[in-house]
C-alpha positions as CSV (number, residue, x, y, z in Angstrom):
1,X,-17.4,-9.4,29.6
2,X,-18.5,-5.8,29.9
3,X,-16.5,-2.6,29.7
4,X,-17.0,0.5,31.8
5,X,-19.9,1.7,29.7
6,X,-21.7,-1.7,30.0
7,X,-21.0,-2.7,26.4
8,X,-20.4,-6.3,25.8
9,X,-17.1,-7.5,24.3
10,X,-15.6,-11.0,24.3
11,X,-12.0,-11.6,23.4
12,X,-11.2,-14.0,20.5
13,X,-8.1,-16.1,19.9
14,X,-5.6,-14.4,17.6
15,X,-2.5,-15.8,15.9
16,X,-0.1,-14.4,13.4
17,X,2.4,-15.4,10.7
18,X,4.8,-13.1,9.0
19,X,5.9,-12.8,5.4
20,X,9.6,-13.7,6.1
21,X,11.3,-16.9,7.0
22,X,14.6,-15.5,8.2
23,X,14.8,-12.7,10.8
24,X,17.9,-10.5,10.7
25,X,20.1,-10.7,13.8
26,X,20.3,-7.1,14.8
27,X,22.6,-8.0,17.7
28,X,25.2,-8.8,15.0
29,X,24.5,-5.6,13.2
30,X,22.2,-7.0,10.6
31,X,19.7,-4.3,9.5
32,X,16.1,-4.9,10.6
33,X,13.6,-5.3,7.7
34,X,9.9,-4.4,7.3
35,X,7.5,-7.3,7.8
36,X,3.8,-7.8,7.3
37,X,1.6,-9.7,9.7
38,X,-1.1,-12.2,8.5
39,X,-3.5,-12.2,11.4
40,X,-5.9,-15.1,12.0
41,X,-8.8,-14.6,14.3
42,X,-10.6,-17.7,15.5
43,X,-14.3,-17.3,14.7
44,X,-15.3,-21.0,14.9
45,X,-18.7,-21.3,16.5
46,X,-19.5,-17.6,16.2
47,X,-22.8,-16.9,14.4
48,X,-22.5,-15.6,10.8
49,X,-22.9,-11.8,10.7
50,X,-21.5,-11.2,14.2
51,X,-19.6,-7.9,14.3
52,X,-16.1,-8.0,15.6
53,X,-13.1,-5.7,15.9
54,X,-9.4,-6.4,15.6
55,X,-7.1,-3.9,17.3
56,X,-3.3,-3.6,16.9
57,X,-1.0,-2.1,19.5
58,X,2.7,-1.2,19.2
59,X,3.7,-1.9,22.8
60,X,2.7,-4.2,25.7
61,X,2.0,-1.1,27.8
62,X,-0.7,-0.1,25.3
63,X,-2.6,-3.4,25.3
64,X,-5.6,-3.3,27.7
65,X,-5.9,-6.4,29.9
66,X,-9.6,-5.8,30.4
67,X,-12.3,-3.9,28.4
68,X,-12.6,-1.4,26.9
69,X,-10.1,-2.4,24.3
70,X,-10.5,0.7,22.1
71,X,-7.9,2.7,24.1
72,X,-4.3,3.1,23.0
73,X,-4.5,1.1,19.8
74,X,-2.6,2.0,16.6
75,X,-5.0,0.5,14.1
76,X,-8.5,-1.0,14.1
77,X,-10.2,-3.2,11.6
78,X,-14.0,-4.0,11.9
79,X,-15.3,-7.2,10.4
80,X,-18.2,-9.6,10.4
81,X,-18.0,-13.3,11.0
82,X,-18.7,-15.2,7.7
83,X,-19.5,-18.5,9.5
84,X,-16.0,-19.9,8.8
85,X,-13.5,-21.1,11.4
86,X,-11.1,-18.1,11.0
87,X,-11.1,-14.5,9.8
88,X,-7.8,-13.7,8.0
89,X,-6.5,-10.2,7.8
90,X,-3.3,-9.1,6.1
91,X,-2.2,-6.1,8.1
92,X,-1.2,-3.2,5.7
93,X,0.8,-1.6,8.5
94,X,4.3,-3.0,8.2
95,X,6.6,-3.1,11.2
96,X,10.4,-3.7,11.7
97,X,11.8,-7.0,12.8
98,X,13.4,-5.4,15.8
99,X,10.0,-4.3,17.1
100,X,6.7,-6.0,17.9
101,X,3.0,-5.7,17.2
102,X,0.3,-7.0,19.5
103,X,-3.3,-7.9,18.5
104,X,-6.6,-8.2,20.4
105,X,-9.9,-9.2,18.7
106,X,-13.3,-8.9,20.3
107,X,-16.9,-9.6,19.6
108,X,-19.0,-6.5,20.0
109,X,-22.7,-6.2,20.7
110,X,-24.7,-4.1,18.3
111,X,-25.0,-1.4,20.8
112,X,-21.2,-1.2,21.0
113,X,-20.5,-1.0,17.3
114,X,-20.0,2.4,15.7
115,X,-20.6,2.7,11.9
116,X,-17.5,2.9,9.8
């Protein structure tokens, strides 16, 4: 895939788990609680050292459906594939159980990567 500037970016599969096992029922006036996402990005088959970016968004309206993905995000985490099947990231940005968080992970070409 290429964004408007011609930079390559390929979306990766993302899944999350959260640090609670019971979600308060806000419809019955239970108070929402802060939760933390443990994000797993599938990196199986990606060459070790490949540079990637994980973006988080606070609403579906902010999540781009096509490149570039670096618009409207709330938080960004750059990482390199270490040759394992998954990259695990514990998101330090907590969110409430009555809200949502959305994640997109992409591979970036070296020309698309800015230094941290």
